[in-house]
N, C-alpha and C positions, 0 to 999 in steps of 0.2 A: 594435409590434411586429405583423407580420402576414406573412402567405404569401406575398403581392408579393415585398417584401424576402426573402424564404428563396429562390426562384424568380429573384429577381436574382442573389442569391449563386452560383446554381447554373450560371448563365450565364458567370460569372468562372470558373468552374472549369477550365474546358481554357485558358484565359490564362496562369492562375497556375501550371498544369502546365507548359505551354511555356515560363514564365518561369525556372523551377528549371532545367529540362533546357535551357535556352540560356545559362546561368549555370556554369562551369566552377569558380568561386570558391566560387560557394555548395554546389554539388555537394561538393566536398573539404571546406569546412567543416562541413555535416551529416556527413559520413564521419568526421573529427578529433573532431566533437562527440559522436557515439554511442561510438567507441573513448574519450574519456575519461570519457563518463558510464559507460560499463560497468566503468570500473578502478574508479570511485567508487561505484558500486553494490557490487561485490564487496569491499571494503573497509568492515567495520562500523566504524562510526560516523563516517565522512566521507559526508555526506549529500549530494543533488544540489542541495540548496539552498547547502550550503556554497562548492560548485565554483560554481555559477551566481551567488553573491554575490560570490566574488572575481573574476569575469570582467565584473564588471558595466563598472569604467573600460575594459576592453579595448573590449567591446561599443560604448561611447559613442563609440569612434574609427574605426569602420567603417559603410558604408552599412545602413540598416535591415533588408535583408533578408537580409544576411550576419549580421548582428548576431542578430536575433530566431532565426535560423537556427540560430546557435552556440546559444542559452538552450533552444530547444524540443529539439533534439538530445541535449543534454546528459541534460533531463529525463528523455526516453524511454530513451535508455541506459541510466542509471542504476535505472530501474523495472526494465527487461528482465532486466537484470543481477543485480539482488539476490537473486532465487532461486538463483543458482550457489551463493554460498555456502551458503544456508539447505540446499541438497541435499549438497552435500559435506562440510560440516564443521558442521551443523546451529546455523548460527550466518547469522540472516535479515541480507543485507546493506542492508536498507530495510526500515522497518518494513509496510511493504506487502507484503512476502513472508513475513510471519510465518505465515500460514495453509500456504504451503509446504513448510513444515519437516515438516507431518504427513503427508506420504506422501511427500514427495520423498526424506528422509533415510532412512526403510525402505527404498525402493527402492535407494539407494545403498550402505546395507549389505548389500542381496541381489546386490548387482555388479551393478548396472541404474543405473547413474551417469550413462554416456552417453546411454540412452533418457530418463531423467529431466530431464536436463538438456537434451535435444532437443525434447522437450516442452514444456519451460517454452519455451525460444525461440521456437518453433512458435507456441503459444498467443500468446504476449507481440506478435509478428508481428502476425498477425490479430485479437487483440482490439485493439491499437492503430488497425488502418487502419480495423474496425469502429466502433469506439468513435467514432472523429473522424467517419464517414462519417453516422452515427445521429445525431450533436450537430448536425449543420448540417441534415438531414432533417427534426429534431424540433424546432428551436429555438424555435419561437415558443411551441409547445405546454410546452416543458421551463421557457422562459421564465415562463410563466404561473404553474406547478405554483410556481416556484421566488418569485414575486411571494407565495404564500399561506403560505410558509415563516416561521414568526416563532421567539422565542426556545424557546417550547415545542414546537414541533415537532423544531429542531434537537437538543434535550435528547433526546428520544424517538429521534430517529434514532440518537444516540450509544447511548442504551440499549440498541435493538435490535442494534447491533454487539457491544454488549461480553456482552449476551444468547446472542447466536449462539458467540461465541468460548468463552464459559463451558460452552456445551452440547457445542460440536464437539471440542473441543481435548482433552478427557479422557475415561476410561471412565466418571464419575460428573458427571454436570450437575451436583450441587450442589460439589461440589470444584473444577470451573471456575469456579462464581459465587463461592466464596469466594475463588478466586485472583483473580479481576475485580474484587470488591472491595476486598480489601488494594491493587489496583492505583489503584482510586480514591483510598483514604485517603492513600496516598503522593502522590497528583497535589493532596491538599487542601494539602500543606505549603507554607508561605510565603505570601506578600503576596496578599491574595485581591482582585479587579480591581475590585469595586462601591464598599465603602468605606475599601478600604488597610489591613484589619485583619492583622495577623500571626497565623497558626494555627500552631502547633507550631513558632514561631519562638525555639527555646533559644539559638538561636548566631546572630552577625550571618550568617552561610552559610545557614543554613535559613530565614532570615526570604527570604531572594533564592529560595527554592524550590528542590526537585531537579531539576535538567535530564535530558528525557528519555532523550539520548544514553547517558550512563553506567549509563542503570537497563538498557538494552539491550542493551549489550554484556556486564554484569554476569551478568544472568537465561541471557542464551544463549551467551555465551563463556566466561566464567570458569565457566559451570556446569558445561559440558561439558569443558573444560580441567582441573576439581576431580573430575570423575566419571571421566575417563580415566585421571587418575593411581591412581585408588582400584583397578584394575581390575588386575592382575599382569602380564597380556599385552593388551595395548590394540587394539580393535578395527582392522584395514583395512579402507579403500575399495576393492577391485578391480574395476575398470572396464576394458569392453574402449578399447583406445585407436582412435583415428580422430577422422576430422571430423563435425560434425555438420548436418545439412542440413534444407532447407524438405521437409517431408515432405507429400505432397499423402495422400497415405492415412491418414496419421495425424489431417490436416485434416479430410476426410470424415466419419473414423469418431465425430471429436466435434466435429463442427460444430453439433449442436445443444446440445450443452452450452456451447460457446463463444458462442453466439447468444445464449442465455439469459442468461450471464454478463455478457456486456457489456449487454444492457438494463437488467438490475440495476443495472451498475456503472456506465452512466450518470446512473441514477436518483440514487444514493447522491451522484456526483461534484459535484450543484448545491448541495450541503449544504455552507455553508462551513467549515473546520474537520475535518470526516469525512474525507471523500476515501478514499485506496486502502485505509487501515487498515482501514477496516469494509466496505469493499467487498469486499475479498478475502475474506471470512467469507461475506457473504452469499451470494456465487457458488459459495462452497464448500458451504454448506446447501444450495443448492438443487441443486447436482448429485448430493448424496449422497441426498437425497429422491428424486428421480426415478430413481436407479439401481436396476437388478433385486438388485442385490448390495450394499447400503448398508454389511454387517459388513466388506467389502474394503477400507473408505474409513480411514485411520490405519493399513495395514499394507502400505501400497506400492501405491494404486491410482493408475494414470497418469492417471485422470481427476480425481481431486482436484487434483492439479499442474497440468492444463490449467483448469479451474474458476478455481483460486486465479489463475492468471498471466493468461489471459484480463483477467478481472475486474479485478485493480489496474492494468493495461496501458489497460483502456477507460475508468477515472475519468477520466483526463488528458483526453480530450475533454468527459465532464459537467464538470469543474473548470472549462472556458474558459467557460461559460455566465453564470456569475455573474460571472468575471473581465472578459467581453468585455460582456455586455449591462447590469450595473449596476455594473461597477469594483469590484467585491468579490471577493478571490483566494478561490478555492475550494481550495486547499491551500497549502502551504510552497512548493514550485516557482512555482506561478502567481501567487505574491507578488512574486516576483523577476521574473516575464516582465511582470507590470503596471508594476513600477519601470520596466523596459526601454520601455515602450509611452510612459511620460511622459518619459524621457530623449528620446524621439524625437517628445516632442509630440503624440503619439497619445490621444486622451483618448477610453478606453473609458465605455460608458454607453446608454442606450437611443438615441440618434441616432448611434451609431458607422455602424449599417449604412446610414445616409442622408446622412452627411456625408462618409463612406469608402465609397462601394460597392465592392463585393470583397475588403473586406480579411478578413472574417471566411472567406472561401474562400480566400485565402492563407496563414492560418494554417493550417487542416485540411489545406493540401497540403504544408505544411513539415513537419505530424506525419506525415501519409503519407511522406513520402520519409525522415523521420529513422527510421521503423520501418523501411523497408527497409535503410537503411542501417546500422543496428545489427543486422540480420540479416545483412547481408553481412559485417560486419565479423566477426560472432559465429561463421560459417561460417569464414572465414579463422584465425582466433584460436584453435577450439575446443581443436584438439588438446592445444597448449600448457598451457591452464589447467586441463583434464581433468586432464592428466598432474603437473602441479603441486600441485593438489587433492586428487591420489590417492596422494600422498606418504604414507608410513608417518606415522602420528598421531604418534609420540614426537618429530618434526621437524617436522613441519606447523602441529602445535597451541602450541608453544612461541613460534612466530611471530606466530602468530593472537592470541595472550595480548598479545605487545610491541604489535603494533599496534592491539590494544583500547586498552592503556593510552594510546596515542598520541591515538587518537580520542577517548578521554575528555577528555585533557586538552584537545584543541583546541575542547572543546564549549565551553569557559569559560574556560579557562587559568587553572585554579585547581587546586591539589593537594586541594581536596575532592571536585571533579570523581570526581578518580583515587581517593578515600577510597571515595566512594559506588559506584563500580564494584565495588570489591573486595567492601563490603560487600552488595550485591545479588547478588554470585558465591555468596554465604557462604548466602544466604537460599534463591538459586538451587536450590542444593543439597541444603537442607534440605528442601526443598518437592519437588522431584524423588524424594527416598529417600521420599515418606511419600505418592507417585502425584497429588501436585498439578501440573496443567498449568501453565506457565511464561506460554504466548500469552496467555491471557484478561489476565493481571496486567498484561503490556507494554501492551497495548491499554488498560486501565483506566487507565494512568499517562497514555496518551497522547491521550486524548480527554475524561480527567475534568475538566482545568480546565474546556473547555468545555462539558462537561455542568452542571457546577456554576455557571458564571457563566448561562450560557442559563436554567436554572431560578430560580435566584433573579433573575434580571432576569424573566422571564416572570410569576414571585410578585408580584414590586413594578409590574408593570404591572397585573395583574387584583387588585391585592388587595382592592378591592371587587366584584369578580364573578368569583370561582375558579369558577361553574360557567361561566362564560362562557369561561373558557381552557380548560376538560375538555370543551367540548361544540363544540368547533374541528372541521370537518369530515377536515380532514388527520390532525390531530392523533385522531380516533376511530378512524381507519384505522389507524394507527402502534400506538396503545394496544393493538385486536385483533391485530394482528400480535408483537406483544409477549406477547402472553397466551397466543395458541397456539402460537407459539414455544417457551415455559416448559412447556405442558401434553404439549406434542407431545414434545417430548426426554426429558422426566420419563418418559413414558409408553414412548417407546422404550429407555430405561436400563432400568426394570424388566422389561420383557419379556425383553431382553436378560441381566438379571442372572435371570430365571425360569429361561429356556433354559439356561442354564449350568450352573445348580443341578441343572436334571433330568437333564442329560447328554446325548449324542447318542441319537436315536431308533434303535433296531436291527429 
């Protein structure tokens, strides 16, 4: 992999753009895929992976450009729309939207739901465009870094994401880290992947492990429903009606935040299995640290929504690196995209850019036009979904609960998943009453198994040379980042608590 191959791909960009514009069928496919992806992204429990998997059979019947365009558009649309339900009803439509809850939902409760949704889609659009662009520009450099990532580094990246989520999602970093640890424990349930030893396998269902989707729906969806039921007068979301637009002023104001989140997200995207779920927290943390008023974050700061949404959409570009260069999916949706490539006889790997010049450019252009198609669809249908999601809570939340049950059932088609959703809804209610944040627990469940397997593989690999594992260059950088993150978050929490105790200066 060298810069000559990248320059070659850049030469194919105009040809790839003309190829999309000259194909009405492909344009219609991207629009329909974006719409389907948005619907999937707004429905808790119905993931982009599920929708892309169901359409693999259809994809095989159409030309490669159209089939791959449909998969890419669903992917982009789902990630972009996951923040809508996170903002409107405090339930992330996708795991990548967990950080959007922190400022998006407070904005909605303040009557700024339309502003939050508009910021979310604007950041998603620009983040998706820039993420794919940075991926193509830095392909050799990122590929070289990705080659240096072993099991130990993957574990550290997962741990860094959990540390960030724990520190940022609540008032107390300690409570956030405890919540994340609970998520890691839940992820340990079931048959482990190295020696196939059952852990906490007290029933046949537990031996199979706890599915992530019921946990997500239970902790966010049912917890929100139970919390609202306890209120005599449920809160209502009052939002201005109207259409969202692509706001140049908004993008210009937060452009530095978007670019910062994009570069961080592309770097995280190359780590297989971590992807959007950790990138959104890293983008959010960087924005909060650079803000002049970091105390506004978590209370309805539009910059928090912009940082999280630009990061999770830019990660799709980074996840293309291991997918195309090494044939290793960087995330769940790219695993389905990888299956689609194999169905069309395209073999990703180090020789892809030599054997098929211009293919990487074609995929990047598909991501660009999918981001544009998703933005166009959002502009058209935004008045309707904002009005629907602004309905009275006593009407909307029972419907969300029913959809949650459907999503939990669809995760594994067993009653056990529905029972898990109910159990985690009760657990979430108890944790919320005691001011424990829920997002770190969700992230712990999501990346816990990956972190566990990567750590144990690394320990087996370096069993005779633990020092060699601990002194790997990339690992040392990541360990320093983890320590700095933990110390800085703990110190900032102490300073904040001290200032609150002293009261305002007179």
